MOPAC internal coordinates of N, CA, C and O (Angstrom, degrees):
PM7 1SCF
backbone

  N    0.0000 0     0.00 0     0.00 0    0    0    0
  C    1.4434 1     0.00 0     0.00 0    1    0    0
  C    1.5315 1   110.68 1     0.00 0    2    1    0
  O    1.2310 1   121.09 1   144.35 1    3    2    1
  N    1.3199 1   115.52 1   -35.65 1    3    2    1
  C    1.4534 1   118.62 1  -179.55 1    5    3    2
  C    1.5248 1   111.52 1   -68.33 1    6    5    3
  O    1.2310 1   119.96 1   147.27 1    7    6    5
  N    1.3459 1   117.68 1   -32.73 1    7    6    5
  C    1.4580 1   120.68 1   177.74 1    9    7    6
  C    1.5318 1   110.69 1   -65.39 1   10    9    7
  O    1.2310 1   120.65 1   141.47 1   11   10    9
  N    1.3126 1   116.36 1   -38.53 1   11   10    9
  C    1.4583 1   120.84 1   179.68 1   13   11   10
  C    1.5276 1   109.63 1   -65.75 1   14   13   11
  O    1.2310 1   120.19 1   138.54 1   15   14   13
  N    1.3215 1   117.25 1   -41.46 1   15   14   13
  C    1.4616 1   119.95 1  -179.12 1   17   15   14
  C    1.5287 1   111.59 1   -67.10 1   18   17   15
  O    1.2310 1   119.73 1   157.58 1   19   18   17
  N    1.3120 1   118.12 1   -22.42 1   19   18   17
  C    1.4609 1   121.24 1   176.35 1   21   19   18
  C    1.5391 1   110.09 1   -86.22 1   22   21   19
  O    1.2310 1   119.83 1   143.37 1   23   22   21
  N    1.3397 1   117.92 1   -36.63 1   23   22   21
  C    1.4548 1   121.91 1  -177.00 1   25   23   22
  C    1.5284 1   113.29 1   -72.81 1   26   25   23
  O    1.2310 1   119.86 1   144.58 1   27   26   25
  N    1.3196 1   117.88 1   -35.42 1   27   26   25
  C    1.4609 1   120.64 1  -177.06 1   29   27   26
  C    1.5310 1   111.27 1   -61.90 1   30   29   27
  O    1.2310 1   118.24 1   129.45 1   31   30   29
  N    1.3264 1   120.96 1   -50.55 1   31   30   29
  C    1.4639 1   118.74 1   177.43 1   33   31   30
  C    1.5286 1   112.80 1   -62.12 1   34   33   31
  O    1.2310 1   120.54 1   145.38 1   35   34   33
  N    1.3343 1   116.58 1   -34.62 1   35   34   33
  C    1.4498 1   119.98 1   179.28 1   37   35   34
  C    1.5347 1   110.39 1   -66.68 1   38   37   35
  O    1.2310 1   119.70 1   138.59 1   39   38   37
  N    1.3291 1   118.18 1   -41.41 1   39   38   37
  C    1.4615 1   121.53 1   178.18 1   41   39   38
  C    1.5273 1   111.06 1   -65.85 1   42   41   39
  O    1.2310 1   120.34 1   141.55 1   43   42   41
  N    1.3265 1   116.96 1   -38.45 1   43   42   41
  C    1.4607 1   120.00 1   177.27 1   45   43   42
  C    1.5301 1   109.60 1   -63.61 1   46   45   43
  O    1.2310 1   120.35 1   139.15 1   47   46   45
  N    1.3123 1   116.93 1   -40.85 1   47   46   45
  C    1.4613 1   121.54 1   179.82 1   49   47   46
  C    1.5325 1   111.44 1   -66.25 1   50   49   47
  O    1.2310 1   120.07 1   143.65 1   51   50   49
  N    1.3336 1   117.47 1   -36.35 1   51   50   49
  C    1.4607 1   121.77 1  -177.48 1   53   51   50
  C    1.5239 1   113.33 1   -89.88 1   54   53   51
  O    1.2310 1   119.39 1   175.37 1   55   54   53
  N    1.3223 1   118.77 1    -4.63 1   55   54   53
  C    1.4618 1   121.23 1  -175.73 1   57   55   54
  C    1.5284 1   111.72 1   -60.28 1   58   57   55
  O    1.2310 1   119.48 1   133.81 1   59   58   57
  N    1.3151 1   118.59 1   -46.19 1   59   58   57
  C    1.4629 1   121.72 1  -177.46 1   61   59   58
  C    1.5307 1   111.83 1   -64.46 1   62   61   59
  O    1.2310 1   118.60 1   127.83 1   63   62   61
  N    1.3285 1   120.26 1   -52.17 1   63   62   61
  C    1.4661 1   118.86 1   179.37 1   65   63   62
  C    1.5288 1   112.88 1   -62.26 1   66   65   63
  O    1.2310 1   120.26 1   142.91 1   67   66   65
  N    1.3230 1   117.10 1   -37.09 1   67   66   65
  C    1.4601 1   119.20 1   178.61 1   69   67   66
  C    1.5302 1   111.01 1   -66.25 1   70   69   67
  O    1.2310 1   120.16 1   139.81 1   71   70   69
  N    1.3206 1   117.31 1   -40.19 1   71   70   69
  C    1.4631 1   120.56 1   178.50 1   73   71   70
  C    1.5279 1   110.69 1   -65.74 1   74   73   71
  O    1.2310 1   120.24 1   142.88 1   75   74   73
  N    1.3279 1   117.15 1   -37.12 1   75   74   73
  C    1.4616 1   119.90 1   177.72 1   77   75   74
  C    1.5301 1   110.79 1   -63.29 1   78   77   75
  O    1.2310 1   120.16 1   136.62 1   79   78   77
  N    1.3130 1   117.30 1   -43.38 1   79   78   77
  C    1.4643 1   121.22 1   178.24 1   81   79   78
  C    1.5268 1   109.58 1   -62.07 1   82   81   79
  O    1.2310 1   120.38 1   136.57 1   83   82   81
  N    1.3098 1   116.87 1   -43.43 1   83   82   81
  C    1.4634 1   121.63 1   179.52 1   85   83   82
  C    1.5346 1   110.44 1   -61.78 1   86   85   83
  O    1.2310 1   120.06 1   135.13 1   87   86   85
  N    1.3265 1   117.49 1   -44.87 1   87   86   85
  C    1.4687 1   121.26 1  -179.71 1   89   87   86
  C    1.5284 1   111.39 1   -65.69 1   90   89   87
  O    1.2310 1   119.74 1   137.28 1   91   90   89
  N    1.3227 1   118.10 1   -42.72 1   91   90   89
  C    1.4605 1   120.94 1   178.45 1   93   91   90
  C    1.5263 1   111.29 1   -62.46 1   94   93   91
  O    1.2310 1   120.66 1   139.28 1   95   94   93
  N    1.3100 1   116.34 1   -40.72 1   95   94   93
  C    1.4597 1   120.04 1   178.12 1   97   95   94
  C    1.5292 1   109.96 1   -64.77 1   98   97   95
  O    1.2310 1   120.42 1   136.61 1   99   98   97
  N    1.3124 1   116.80 1   -43.39 1   99   98   97
  C    1.4622 1   120.53 1   179.84 1  101   99   98
  C    1.5140 1   112.34 1   -64.60 1  102  101   99
  O    1.2310 1   120.27 1   138.30 1  103  102  101
  N    1.3278 1   117.10 1   -41.70 1  103  102  101
  C    1.4650 1   119.55 1   179.63 1  105  103  102
  C    1.5155 1   111.74 1   -66.94 1  106  105  103
  O    1.2310 1   119.91 1   143.43 1  107  106  105
  N    1.3192 1   117.79 1   -36.57 1  107  106  105
  C    1.4596 1   119.55 1   179.97 1  109  107  106
  C    1.5262 1   110.62 1   -68.81 1  110  109  107
  O    1.2310 1   120.23 1   146.78 1  111  110  109
  N    1.3148 1   117.17 1   -33.22 1  111  110  109
  C    1.4649 1   120.17 1   177.55 1  113  111  110
  C    1.5234 1   111.80 1   -71.74 1  114  113  111
  O    1.2310 1   119.86 1   150.92 1  115  114  113
  N    1.3310 1   117.86 1   -29.08 1  115  114  113
  C    1.4530 1   121.51 1  -179.31 1  117  115  114
  C    1.5177 1   112.35 1   -86.75 1  118  117  115
  O    1.2310 1   119.91 1  -178.63 1  119  118  117
  N    1.2947 1   117.78 1     1.37 1  119  118  117
  C    1.4604 1   120.69 1   178.36 1  121  119  118
  C    1.5069 1   112.26 1    85.36 1  122  121  119
  O    1.2310 1   119.87 1  -140.96 1  123  122  121
  N    1.2963 1   117.85 1    39.04 1  123  122  121
  C    1.4510 1   121.43 1  -179.30 1  125  123  122
  C    1.5094 1   112.74 1   -83.06 1  126  125  123
  O    1.2310 1   119.94 1  -149.45 1  127  126  125
  N    1.3071 1   117.71 1    30.55 1  127  126  125
  C    1.4609 1   121.75 1   179.24 1  129  127  126
  C    1.5138 1   111.45 1   -77.04 1  130  129  127
  O    1.2310 1   119.62 1    28.67 1  131  130  129
  N    1.3155 1   118.32 1  -151.33 1  131  130  129
  C    1.4586 1   120.93 1   179.39 1  133  131  130
  C    1.5220 1   110.93 1   -61.86 1  134  133  131
  O    1.2310 1   120.85 1   -24.54 1  135  134  133
  N    1.3130 1   115.98 1   155.46 1  135  134  133
  C    1.4612 1   121.25 1  -177.64 1  137  135  134
  C    1.5180 1   110.15 1   -60.05 1  138  137  135
  O    1.2310 1   121.29 1   -42.49 1  139  138  137
  N    1.3123 1   115.13 1   137.51 1  139  138  137
  C    1.4586 1   119.25 1   178.35 1  141  139  138
  C    1.5130 1   109.14 1   -72.41 1  142  141  139
  O    1.2310 1   120.20 1   -36.03 1  143  142  141
  N    1.2882 1   117.23 1   143.97 1  143  142  141
  C    1.4451 1   121.94 1   179.00 1  145  143  142
  C    1.5213 1   113.45 1    84.76 1  146  145  143
  O    1.2310 1   120.14 1   174.41 1  147  146  145
  N    1.3075 1   117.34 1    -5.59 1  147  146  145
  C    1.4580 1   119.81 1   178.80 1  149  147  146
  C    1.5271 1   108.38 1   -72.61 1  150  149  147
  O    1.2310 1   121.58 1   -40.58 1  151  150  149
  N    1.3087 1   114.59 1   139.42 1  151  150  149
  C    1.4483 1   118.50 1   179.24 1  153  151  150
  C    1.5198 1   109.79 1   -71.55 1  154  153  151
  O    1.2310 1   120.17 1   -44.21 1  155  154  153
  N    1.3214 1   117.28 1   135.79 1  155  154  153
  C    1.4643 1   118.30 1   177.18 1  157  155  154
  C    1.5285 1   109.45 1   -66.36 1  158  157  155
  O    1.2310 1   120.98 1   -43.36 1  159  158  157
  N    1.2957 1   115.73 1   136.64 1  159  158  157
  C    1.4636 1   120.60 1  -177.22 1  161  159  158
  C    1.5184 1   108.87 1  -100.71 1  162  161  159
  O    1.2310 1   121.23 1   -64.56 1  163  162  161
  N    1.3058 1   115.25 1   115.44 1  163  162  161
  C    1.4550 1   118.63 1   176.42 1  165  163  162
  C    1.5201 1   108.44 1  -111.42 1  166  165  163
  O    1.2310 1   119.82 1   -37.87 1  167  166  165
  N    1.2999 1   117.95 1   142.13 1  167  166  165
  C    1.4580 1   120.52 1  -176.47 1  169  167  166
  C    1.5290 1   111.37 1   -65.21 1  170  169  167
  O    1.2310 1   121.37 1   -36.68 1  171  170  169
  N    1.3037 1   114.99 1   143.32 1  171  170  169
  C    1.4617 1   121.10 1   178.37 1  173  171  170
  C    1.5247 1   107.84 1   -87.43 1  174  173  171
  O    1.2310 1   121.32 1   -45.43 1  175  174  173
  N    1.3176 1   115.09 1   134.57 1  175  174  173
  C    1.4599 1   120.21 1  -172.78 1  177  175  174
  C    1.5275 1   113.51 1   -79.70 1  178  177  175
  O    1.2310 1   119.82 1   137.93 1  179  178  177
  N    1.3411 1   117.95 1   -42.07 1  179  178  177
  C    1.4568 1   119.10 1  -175.07 1  181  179  178
  C    1.5315 1   110.33 1  -130.82 1  182  181  179
  O    1.2310 1   119.80 1   -18.13 1  183  182  181
  N    1.3155 1   118.00 1   161.87 1  183  182  181
  C    1.4664 1   121.40 1  -177.06 1  185  183  182
  C    1.5277 1   113.59 1   -63.02 1  186  185  183
  O    1.2310 1   119.65 1   144.61 1  187  186  185
  N    1.3409 1   118.28 1   -35.39 1  187  186  185
  C    1.4576 1   120.10 1   179.36 1  189  187  186
  C    1.5189 1   111.57 1   -63.58 1  190  189  187
  O    1.2310 1   121.03 1   139.94 1  191  190  189
  N    1.3133 1   115.64 1   -40.06 1  191  190  189
  C    1.4629 1   120.05 1   178.55 1  193  191  190
  C    1.5303 1   110.37 1   -66.63 1  194  193  191
  O    1.2310 1   120.45 1   141.47 1  195  194  193
  N    1.3120 1   116.75 1   -38.53 1  195  194  193
  C    1.4676 1   121.64 1   178.18 1  197  195  194
  C    1.5310 1   110.17 1   -63.60 1  198  197  195
  O    1.2310 1   120.14 1   136.90 1  199  198  197
  N    1.3297 1   117.34 1   -43.10 1  199  198  197
  C    1.4667 1   121.40 1   178.16 1  201  199  198
  C    1.5263 1   109.87 1   -62.03 1  202  201  199
  O    1.2310 1   120.21 1   137.09 1  203  202  201
  N    1.3323 1   117.20 1   -42.91 1  203  202  201
  C    1.4599 1   120.89 1   178.93 1  205  203  202
  C    1.5271 1   111.32 1   -61.11 1  206  205  203
  O    1.2310 1   120.38 1   135.46 1  207  206  205
  N    1.3318 1   116.88 1   -44.54 1  207  206  205
  C    1.4658 1   121.08 1   179.54 1  209  207  206
  C    1.5285 1   110.17 1   -62.85 1  210  209  207
  O    1.2310 1   120.21 1   135.83 1  211  210  209
  N    1.3209 1   117.20 1   -44.17 1  211  210  209
  C    1.4632 1   120.58 1  -179.81 1  213  211  210
  C    1.5261 1   111.68 1   -65.64 1  214  213  211
  O    1.2310 1   120.00 1   141.42 1  215  214  213
  N    1.3293 1   117.60 1   -38.58 1  215  214  213
  C    1.4647 1   120.47 1   177.71 1  217  215  214
  C    1.5230 1   111.18 1   -65.37 1  218  217  215
  O    1.2310 1   120.68 1   141.42 1  219  218  217
  N    1.3073 1   116.30 1   -38.58 1  219  218  217
  C    1.4702 1   120.49 1   177.46 1  221  219  218
  C    1.5267 1   110.81 1   -64.99 1  222  221  219
  O    1.2310 1   120.16 1   138.25 1  223  222  221
  N    1.3372 1   117.30 1   -41.75 1  223  222  221
  C    1.4642 1   120.96 1   176.98 1  225  223  222
  C    1.5231 1   110.94 1   -64.34 1  226  225  223
  O    1.2310 1   120.31 1   137.42 1  227  226  225
  N    1.3314 1   117.01 1   -42.58 1  227  226  225
  C    1.4623 1   121.29 1   178.98 1  229  227  226
  C    1.5239 1   110.88 1   -62.00 1  230  229  227
  O    1.2310 1   120.13 1   137.45 1  231  230  229
  N    1.3217 1   117.36 1   -42.55 1  231  230  229
  C    1.4635 1   120.99 1   179.24 1  233  231  230
  C    1.5226 1   110.79 1   -63.28 1  234  233  231
  O    1.2310 1   120.15 1   139.27 1  235  234  233
  N    1.3307 1   117.32 1   -40.73 1  235  234  233
  C    1.4622 1   120.62 1   178.79 1  237  235  234
  C    1.5270 1   110.89 1   -63.81 1  238  237  235
  O    1.2310 1   120.33 1   139.40 1  239  238  237
  N    1.3207 1   116.97 1   -40.60 1  239  238  237
  C    1.4654 1   121.04 1   178.91 1  241  239  238
  C    1.5194 1   110.51 1   -67.20 1  242  241  239
  O    1.2310 1   120.29 1   138.52 1  243  242  241
  N    1.3335 1   117.05 1   -41.48 1  243  242  241
  C    1.4623 1   120.27 1   178.86 1  245  243  242
  C    1.5289 1   111.16 1   -65.18 1  246  245  243
  O    1.2310 1   120.05 1   141.58 1  247  246  245
  N    1.3242 1   117.51 1   -38.42 1  247  246  245
  C    1.4638 1   120.52 1   176.94 1  249  247  246
  C    1.5235 1   110.97 1   -63.57 1  250  249  247
  O    1.2310 1   120.68 1   136.22 1  251  250  249
  N    1.3236 1   116.30 1   -43.78 1  251  250  249
  C    1.4610 1   120.57 1   178.81 1  253  251  250
  C    1.5262 1   110.88 1   -63.82 1  254  253  251
  O    1.2310 1   120.18 1   139.66 1  255  254  253
  N    1.3226 1   117.27 1   -40.34 1  255  254  253
  C    1.4628 1   121.78 1   178.35 1  257  255  254
  C    1.5288 1   110.81 1   -63.28 1  258  257  255
  O    1.2310 1   119.95 1   138.71 1  259  258  257
  N    1.3140 1   117.70 1   -41.29 1  259  258  257
  C    1.4608 1   121.03 1   179.22 1  261  259  258
  C    1.5259 1   110.84 1   -63.22 1  262  261  259
  O    1.2310 1   120.40 1   138.97 1  263  262  261
  N    1.3216 1   116.84 1   -41.03 1  263  262  261
  C    1.4643 1   120.70 1   178.42 1  265  263  262
  C    1.5231 1   110.21 1   -64.27 1  266  265  263
  O    1.2310 1   120.18 1   135.60 1  267  266  265
  N    1.3226 1   117.27 1   -44.40 1  267  266  265
  C    1.4638 1   121.01 1  -179.87 1  269  267  266
  C    1.5230 1   111.21 1   -65.11 1  270  269  267
  O    1.2310 1   119.94 1   139.31 1  271  270  269
  N    1.3214 1   117.72 1   -40.69 1  271  270  269
  C    1.4636 1   120.29 1   179.49 1  273  271  270
  C    1.5226 1   110.94 1   -66.59 1  274  273  271
  O    1.2310 1   119.90 1   141.33 1  275  274  273
  N    1.3224 1   117.80 1   -38.67 1  275  274  273
  C    1.4598 1   120.64 1   177.92 1  277  275  274
  C    1.5248 1   110.76 1   -65.22 1  278  277  275
  O    1.2310 1   120.47 1   139.01 1  279  278  277
  N    1.3269 1   116.71 1   -40.99 1  279  278  277
  C    1.4652 1   120.56 1   178.63 1  281  279  278
  C    1.5212 1   110.46 1   -65.20 1  282  281  279
  O    1.2310 1   119.98 1   139.70 1  283  282  281
  N    1.3348 1   117.65 1   -40.30 1  283  282  281
  C    1.4651 1   120.82 1   179.62 1  285  283  282
  C    1.5219 1   110.68 1   -66.66 1  286  285  283
  O    1.2310 1   120.23 1   141.71 1  287  286  285
  N    1.3201 1   117.16 1   -38.29 1  287  286  285
  C    1.4654 1   121.01 1   178.94 1  289  287  286
  C    1.5281 1   110.13 1   -64.31 1  290  289  287
  O    1.2310 1   120.47 1   136.02 1  291  290  289
  N    1.3413 1   116.71 1   -43.98 1  291  290  289
  C    1.4669 1   120.00 1   177.90 1  293  291  290
  C    1.5161 1   111.01 1   -62.99 1  294  293  291
  O    1.2310 1   120.11 1   136.51 1  295  294  293
  N    1.3361 1   117.40 1   -43.49 1  295  294  293
  C    1.4589 1   121.36 1  -179.69 1  297  295  294
  C    1.5169 1   110.30 1   -64.03 1  298  297  295
  O    1.2310 1   120.53 1   135.91 1  299  298  297
  N    1.3040 1   116.59 1   -44.09 1  299  298  297
  C    1.4649 1   121.17 1  -179.03 1  301  299  298
  C    1.5278 1   110.36 1   -64.03 1  302  301  299
  O    1.2310 1   120.23 1   138.70 1  303  302  301
  N    1.3219 1   117.16 1   -41.30 1  303  302  301
  C    1.4556 1   121.78 1  -179.38 1  305  303  302
  C    1.5266 1   110.28 1   -66.60 1  306  305  303
  O    1.2310 1   120.06 1   141.48 1  307  306  305
  N    1.3379 1   117.49 1   -38.52 1  307  306  305
  C    1.4635 1   121.14 1  -179.77 1  309  307  306
  C    1.5250 1   112.07 1   -70.40 1  310  309  307
  O    1.2310 1   120.18 1   145.97 1  311  310  309
  N    1.3257 1   117.25 1   -34.03 1  311  310  309
  C    1.4617 1   121.19 1  -175.45 1  313  311  310
  C    1.5209 1   113.16 1   -80.29 1  314  313  311
  O    1.2310 1   120.17 1   153.04 1  315  314  313
  N    1.2995 1   117.28 1   -26.96 1  315  314  313
  C    1.4648 1   119.23 1  -176.26 1  317  315  314
  C    1.5105 1   109.71 1   -99.70 1  318  317  315
  O    1.2310 1   120.83 1   -83.94 1  319  318  317
  N    1.3059 1   116.01 1    96.06 1  319  318  317
  C    1.4609 1   120.94 1   175.70 1  321  319  318
  C    1.5208 1   107.36 1   -86.81 1  322  321  319
  O    1.2310 1   120.75 1   -30.60 1  323  322  321
  N    1.3150 1   116.18 1   149.40 1  323  322  321
  C    1.4598 1   118.61 1   179.86 1  325  323  322
  C    1.5117 1   109.52 1  -105.31 1  326  325  323
  O    1.2310 1   121.22 1   -43.96 1  327  326  325
  N    1.3036 1   115.27 1   136.04 1  327  326  325
  C    1.4610 1   122.27 1   176.02 1  329  327  326
  C    1.5126 1   107.55 1  -129.41 1  330  329  327
  O    1.2310 1   120.57 1   -68.23 1  331  330  329
  N    1.3114 1   116.51 1   111.77 1  331  330  329
  C    1.4557 1   120.31 1   178.94 1  333  331  330
  C    1.5093 1   113.44 1    65.25 1  334  333  331
  O    1.2310 1   119.84 1  -149.17 1  335  334  333
  N    1.3174 1   117.91 1    30.83 1  335  334  333
  C    1.4508 1   121.10 1   177.73 1  337  335  334
  C    1.5190 1   113.90 1    81.49 1  338  337  335
  O    1.2310 1   120.01 1  -179.33 1  339  338  337
  N    1.3272 1   117.59 1     0.67 1  339  338  337
  C    1.4594 1   120.58 1  -179.53 1  341  339  338
  C    1.5197 1   109.07 1  -111.33 1  342  341  339
  O    1.2310 1   120.23 1   -46.57 1  343  342  341
  N    1.3029 1   117.16 1   133.43 1  343  342  341
  C    1.4571 1   120.76 1   179.85 1  345  343  342
  C    1.5177 1   110.24 1   -69.93 1  346  345  343
  O    1.2310 1   121.34 1   -44.08 1  347  346  345
  N    1.3261 1   115.04 1   135.92 1  347  346  345
  C    1.4544 1   121.06 1   179.06 1  349  347  346
  C    1.5188 1   107.75 1  -114.32 1  350  349  347
  O    1.2310 1   119.82 1   -40.63 1  351  350  349
  N    1.3044 1   117.94 1   139.37 1  351  350  349
  C    1.4551 1   121.66 1   176.63 1  353  351  350
  C    1.5131 1   113.63 1    93.17 1  354  353  351
  O    1.2310 1   119.39 1  -177.39 1  355  354  353
  N    1.3196 1   118.77 1     2.61 1  355  354  353
  C    1.4592 1   121.65 1   179.47 1  357  355  354
  C    1.5111 1   108.10 1  -117.41 1  358  357  355
  O    1.2310 1   120.56 1   -54.81 1  359  358  357
  N    1.3180 1   116.54 1   125.19 1  359  358  357
  C    1.4520 1   122.16 1   177.71 1  361  359  358
  C    1.5186 1   107.35 1  -102.99 1  362  361  359
  O    1.2310 1   119.62 1   -60.85 1  363  362  361
  N    1.3380 1   118.32 1   119.15 1  363  362  361
  C    1.4627 1   120.40 1  -179.49 1  365  363  362
  C    1.5248 1   111.36 1   -60.81 1  366  365  363
  O    1.2310 1   120.74 1   -42.24 1  367  366  365
  N    1.3186 1   116.18 1   137.76 1  367  366  365
  C    1.4569 1   121.32 1   176.44 1  369  367  366
  C    1.5141 1   114.37 1    87.43 1  370  369  367
  O    1.2310 1   119.79 1   175.21 1  371  370  369
  N    1.3448 1   118.01 1    -4.79 1  371  370  369
  C    1.4660 1   121.18 1   179.26 1  373  371  370
  C    1.5232 1   107.69 1  -107.20 1  374  373  371
  O    1.2310 1   119.69 1   -52.41 1  375  374  373
  N    1.3355 1   118.19 1   127.59 1  375  374  373
  C    1.4619 1   120.37 1  -178.57 1  377  375  374
  C    1.5298 1   111.39 1   -58.53 1  378  377  375
  O    1.2310 1   121.35 1   -31.84 1  379  378  377
  N    1.3383 1   115.01 1   148.16 1  379  378  377
  C    1.4567 1   120.73 1  -177.35 1  381  379  378
  C    1.5302 1   112.67 1   -59.77 1  382  381  379
  O    1.2310 1   120.43 1   142.29 1  383  382  381
  N    1.3347 1   116.78 1   -37.71 1  383  382  381
  C    1.4718 1   119.70 1  -177.75 1  385  383  382
  C    1.5259 1   110.69 1   -62.00 1  386  385  383
  O    1.2310 1   120.06 1   143.63 1  387  386  385
  N    1.3160 1   117.48 1   -36.37 1  387  386  385
  C    1.4691 1   120.88 1   179.51 1  389  387  386
  C    1.5205 1   109.35 1   -71.48 1  390  389  387
  O    1.2310 1   119.91 1   139.34 1  391  390  389
  N    1.3107 1   117.77 1   -40.66 1  391  390  389
  C    1.4517 1   120.77 1  -178.90 1  393  391  390
  C    1.5212 1   111.64 1   -65.42 1  394  393  391
  O    1.2310 1   120.16 1   144.86 1  395  394  393
  N    1.3342 1   117.30 1   -35.14 1  395  394  393
  C    1.4677 1   119.92 1   179.42 1  397  395  394
  C    1.5092 1   111.59 1   -67.65 1  398  397  395
  O    1.2310 1   120.14 1   147.30 1  399  398  397
  N    1.3390 1   117.33 1   -32.70 1  399  398  397
  C    1.4588 1   119.90 1  -179.61 1  401  399  398
  C    1.5153 1   111.76 1   -70.58 1  402  401  399
  O    1.2310 1   120.16 1   149.33 1  403  402  401
  N    1.3287 1   117.30 1   -30.67 1  403  402  401
  C    1.4635 1   120.87 1  -174.95 1  405  403  402
  C    1.5004 1   112.35 1   -70.28 1  406  405  403
  O    1.2310 1   120.10 1   180.00 1  407  406  405

């Protein structure tokens, strides 16, 4: 009985670290490594190469932004029909994204 009274507090004390080890082992077996599809990051050797990489990323973001803005303009134009010169379907002061969801 005395051994049990010594083991119970010890098991309670070790429960958290043991559970962490168990969870880490389980996640590694399930493939919890780096995100799939993420581009491998290799260090840039010189500043000119770094500038080129950043300019390429900026251009890609600007292209994506232009596509999104064009799509939003088309959606906004399609949703707001005019009746008698007054816009219908647009509530002043409410963001467009909220109005589209409604």
